[in-house]
C-alpha positions in Angstrom: -33.9 -20.6 20.6 -32.8 -17.0 21.2 -30.3 -15.6 18.7 -27.1 -13.9 19.8 -28.0 -10.6 18.2 -31.3 -9.5 16.6 -31.3 -10.3 12.9 -33.4 -7.2 12.2 -30.4 -5.1 13.1 -28.8 -6.2 9.8 -31.6 -5.3 7.5 -31.2 -1.8 6.0 -34.8 -0.9 5.9 -35.5 -1.9 9.4 -38.8 -3.3 8.2 -38.9 -6.4 10.4 -39.0 -4.4 13.6 -39.7 -0.7 12.8 -41.6 0.1 16.0 -38.9 -1.4 18.3 -36.2 0.4 16.3 -38.1 3.7 16.8 -38.5 3.2 20.5 -34.8 2.5 20.9 -33.5 5.3 18.8 -33.3 8.0 21.6 -31.2 5.5 23.6 -28.9 5.0 20.6 -28.4 8.8 20.4 -27.3 8.9 24.0 -25.0 5.9 23.5 -23.3 7.6 20.5 -22.9 10.9 22.3 -21.2 9.2 25.3 -18.9 7.3 23.0 -17.9 10.4 21.1 -17.1 12.2 24.3 -15.0 9.3 25.5 -13.0 9.1 22.3 -12.4 12.8 22.3 -10.5 12.5 25.6 -6.8 12.6 26.3 -4.4 10.4 24.3 -4.1 6.8 25.4 -1.3 5.2 27.4 1.8 4.2 25.4 3.2 0.9 26.7 6.5 1.4 24.8 5.8 -1.4 22.3 3.6 -1.4 19.2 -0.1 -2.1 19.8 -2.0 -3.5 16.8 -5.8 -3.2 17.5 -8.2 -5.6 15.8 -11.6 -4.0 16.3 -15.3 -4.0 15.3 -17.6 -1.3 14.1 -20.6 -3.4 15.1 -21.6 -5.3 18.2 -20.2 -8.7 17.1 -20.2 -11.5 14.7 -17.8 -10.0 12.1 -14.9 -12.4 12.7 -12.6 -10.2 14.8 -11.1 -12.9 17.0 -10.1 -15.2 14.2 -8.4 -12.2 12.6 -6.5 -11.4 15.8 -5.5 -15.1 16.0 -4.1 -15.1 12.5 -2.2 -11.9 13.0 -0.7 -13.2 16.2 0.4 -16.4 14.4 2.0 -14.4 11.6 3.9 -12.1 14.0 5.1 -15.2 16.0 6.2 -16.9 12.8 8.5 -13.9 12.2 10.2 -14.7 15.5 8.5 -11.9 17.4 7.3 -12.3 21.0 3.8 -11.3 20.2 1.3 -11.2 23.1 -2.5 -11.0 22.9 -4.6 -8.8 25.1 -8.4 -8.4 25.6 -10.8 -7.2 28.3 -11.7 -10.8 29.1 -15.4 -10.3 28.6 -17.5 -12.7 30.6 -14.8 -13.6 33.1 -14.7 -12.8 36.7 -11.0 -11.8 36.9 -10.2 -8.1 36.4 -6.5 -8.5 35.6 -4.0 -7.7 34.5 -3.5 -11.5 34.3 -1.6 -13.7 32.0 -3.9 -16.6 30.9 -2.8 -20.1 31.8 -5.1 -22.6 30.0 -4.1 -25.3 32.4 -5.4 -23.3 35.4 -8.0 -20.8 34.2 -11.5 -21.4 32.9 -13.8 -19.4 30.7 -15.6 -18.3 33.9 -12.3 -16.8 35.1 -11.1 -15.0 32.0 -13.7 -15.3 29.2 -14.0 -17.8 26.3 -12.0 -16.0 23.6 -8.9 -15.4 25.8 -8.9 -19.1 26.9 -9.1 -20.2 23.3 -6.3 -17.9 22.1 -4.0 -18.6 25.1 -3.6 -22.1 23.7 -1.5 -20.6 20.9 0.8 -18.3 22.9 1.1 -15.6 25.5 -2.3 -13.9 26.1 -3.4 -11.4 28.8 -6.7 -10.1 30.1 -7.3 -6.8 31.8 -10.4 -4.7 32.3 -8.0 -1.8 32.2 -6.4 -2.3 28.8 -3.6 0.2 29.5 -2.6 -1.8 32.6 -2.8 -5.0 30.6 -0.5 -3.7 27.9 2.0 -2.4 30.5 2.1 -5.9 32.1 2.6 -7.6 28.8 5.4 -5.2 27.9 7.1 -5.7 31.3 6.9 -9.5 30.6 8.9 -9.1 27.4 6.2 -8.6 24.7 7.7 -7.0 21.6 4.3 -6.3 20.1 0.8 -6.5 21.5 -2.3 -7.5 19.5 -5.4 -6.1 21.1 -8.5 -8.2 20.5 -11.2 -5.5 20.5 -10.7 -2.0 21.8 -11.3 0.2 18.7 -13.8 2.2 20.8 -11.5 2.2 23.9 -9.2 5.3 24.1 -7.3 4.2 27.1 -4.5 2.6 25.1 -2.5 4.2 22.3 -2.8 2.1 19.1 0.1 1.9 16.6 -2.2 0.3 14.0 -6.0 -0.1 14.0 -7.7 -2.7 11.8 -11.5 -3.0 11.8 -13.2 -6.2 10.8 -16.3 -6.0 8.7 -18.7 -8.8 7.8 -18.7 -8.8 4.0 -21.8 -11.1 3.5 -24.7 -9.1 2.1 -26.9 -11.9 0.9 -30.4 -12.7 2.2 -31.2 -9.0 2.7 -28.4 -8.6 5.2 -26.2 -5.5 5.4 -23.2 -5.5 7.8 -24.2 -2.0 9.2 -28.0 -2.4 9.1 -29.4 1.0 8.4 -26.5 2.6 10.3 -28.3 2.9 13.6 -26.2 2.8 16.7 -26.8 0.3 19.5 -29.4 -0.6 20.8 -31.5 0.6 17.8 -29.0 -1.1 15.4 -25.7 -3.0 15.4 -23.3 -0.1 15.3 -20.9 0.6 18.2 -20.5 4.1 16.9 -21.4 6.0 13.7 -19.8 4.4 10.7 -17.9 7.5 9.6 -16.4 8.0 13.0 -15.2 4.4 13.3 -13.8 4.3 9.8 -11.9 7.6 10.3 -9.7 6.0 13.1 -9.0 2.8 11.1 -5.8 2.3 9.2 -7.3 -0.6 7.2 -10.4 -2.7 6.9 -10.5 -6.5 7.0 -13.5 -7.6 4.9 -14.5 -11.0 6.1 -16.2 -13.1 3.4 -17.7 -16.6 3.8 -15.8 -19.3 2.0 -18.4 -19.7 -0.7 -18.7 -16.0 -1.7 -16.4 -15.3 -4.6 -16.3 -11.5 -4.7 -17.2 -8.8 -2.2 -20.2 -6.6 -2.8 -19.2 -3.6 -5.0 -21.6 -1.4 -3.0 -20.0 -2.4 0.2 -16.5 -1.7 -1.2 -17.8 1.8 -2.2 -18.8 2.5 1.4 -15.3 1.5 2.5 -13.5 3.5 -0.2 -10.6 5.5 1.1 -9.3 2.8 3.3 -7.1 -0.2 2.4 -9.3 -3.3 2.2 -7.9 -6.7 3.0 -10.1 -9.7 1.9 -10.2 -12.6 4.3 -12.4 -15.7 4.6 -13.4 -17.8 7.5 -12.5 -21.3 6.4 -12.7 -24.6 8.2 -9.4 -25.7 9.7 -10.8 -29.2 9.7 -13.8 -30.9 8.0 -16.9 -31.4 10.0 -17.2 -34.8 11.7 -18.6 -37.5 9.6 -22.2 -38.6 10.2 -25.2 -36.7 11.4 -24.6 -33.8 13.8 -26.6 -31.7 16.3 -24.8 -28.4 16.5 -25.1 -25.4 18.8 -23.5 -21.9 19.0 -23.6 -18.9 21.3 -21.7 -16.3 19.2 -22.5 -12.9 17.7 -24.3 -14.3 14.6 -25.0 -18.0 15.3 -27.0 -18.3 12.1 -23.7 -17.9 10.2 -22.3 -21.0 12.0 -25.3 -23.0 10.8 -24.7 -21.8 7.2 -21.0 -22.5 7.3 -21.5 -26.0 8.6 -24.0 -26.8 5.8 -21.6 -25.2 3.2 -18.8 -27.4 4.5 -20.9 -30.5 3.9 -21.9 -31.2 7.5 -24.9 -33.6 7.8 -26.7 -31.1 10.2 -29.9 -32.6 11.5 -30.5 -29.9 14.2 -29.0 -26.5 15.2 -29.6 -24.5 18.4 -28.7 -20.8 18.6 -27.8 -19.0 21.9 -26.8 -15.5 22.8 -23.1 -14.5 22.5 -21.0 -15.9 25.3 -23.9 -17.9 26.6 -23.3 -20.0 29.7 -24.6 -23.5 29.2 -26.4 -25.1 32.1 -26.4 -28.8 32.8 -30.1 -28.9 31.8 -29.4 -27.2 28.5 -26.5 -29.5 27.6 -28.5 -32.6 28.7 -31.3 -31.4 26.4 -28.9 -31.1 23.5 -27.4 -34.5 24.3 -30.9 -36.0 24.2 -31.6 -34.4 20.8 -28.4 -35.9 19.5 -29.3 -39.3 20.8 -32.7 -39.0 19.2 -31.1 -38.5 15.8 -28.2 -40.9 16.4 -25.9 -37.9 15.9 -22.8 -36.3 17.4 -22.7 -33.0 19.3 -20.8 -30.2 17.6 -20.0 -26.6 18.5 -17.5 -23.8 17.8 -14.1 -23.6 19.5 -15.3 -20.5 21.4 -18.4 -22.4 22.8 -16.3 -25.4 23.5 -14.0 -23.3 25.7 -17.0 -22.6 28.0 -17.8 -26.2 28.6 -16.7 -28.3 31.6 -14.1 -31.0 31.0 -16.9 -33.6 31.3 -18.9 -32.0 28.5 -15.8 -31.3 26.4 -15.4 -35.1 26.2 -18.9 -35.4 24.7 -18.8 -32.4 22.3 -16.6 -31.9 19.3 -15.2 -28.5 18.5 -15.2 -27.3 14.9 -12.3 -25.0 14.3 -12.2 -22.2 11.7 -9.5 -19.7 10.8 -9.2 -16.4 8.9 -7.4 -17.0 5.6 -6.3 -13.8 3.9 -6.6 -13.6 0.1 -3.4 -11.5 -0.2 -1.1 -12.3 2.7 1.6 -10.0 1.3 -0.9 -7.1 1.5 -1.5 -7.9 5.2 2.2 -8.0 5.9 2.6 -4.6 4.2 -0.1 -3.2 6.5 1.5 -4.8 9.6 4.9 -3.4 8.5 3.6 0.1 9.3 4.1 -0.8 13.0 7.8 -0.3 13.9 8.6 -3.7 15.3 
């Protein structure tokens, strides 16, 4: 099955696909130049309430959305009317639109907004400034922007970038530093880090300490350690799992590390739409092994009600190693 993103992006030497990388390099130069011009534009719109941006330096798979979810939960636990906001990638609606999980589908507003709207107020808007204004008008005291570090249209009070901290198996979160499409970077590393107030380094649950070399790259920025941990154990018995996320191979690893009896795993591109034929094929595989069907919460959000009844969702959450340090960073926003 096709992977969500090319694994060779995350190898520092680029050895697995050197010719393809070379062919794509001129395009990456153009991408970086356009991005730099956009970021050098006029200051973004100020909605009148703090905006906490949870962003990525790479094209996906770092754990950004679980971090946004955890920060929204922490703010709401303090009694704040915290609203989430995203572009609504993959949905047909342009917004601004407040998500209603009872009415909207992933095809309408995207899978991640549908998932997060089950926790509390969440908005989608292609124009992030218009979305923030709508949320503020609706009473939001603080807005958590899920993605948008490379979008200058909205003024950020606080910017956190999430970095995948797993460097095993010859993987490096920034590859060799090449910008998309020659590599995973949304922009050059130095430029992205310069605009960040802090870094959330996302480690797998079974990795005790972050890579000292990676910490050296991030030196000069506060680093918060977080781990993606299962919010519930995997279902008992054999399972056929599938995932269409930024780095689906990490889902496979995490399930095995959590003790799942994984008999088969299928990888799909990020935000993949699942056809009836594809789901029937997966169902037949599960029947062959006498197994259950299992996927991520994000993938489950894209399923129809009929298929949701047949597939289990495996929830994970971002758990911060030092919650007090996170609260100290968040306190920089005048809420």
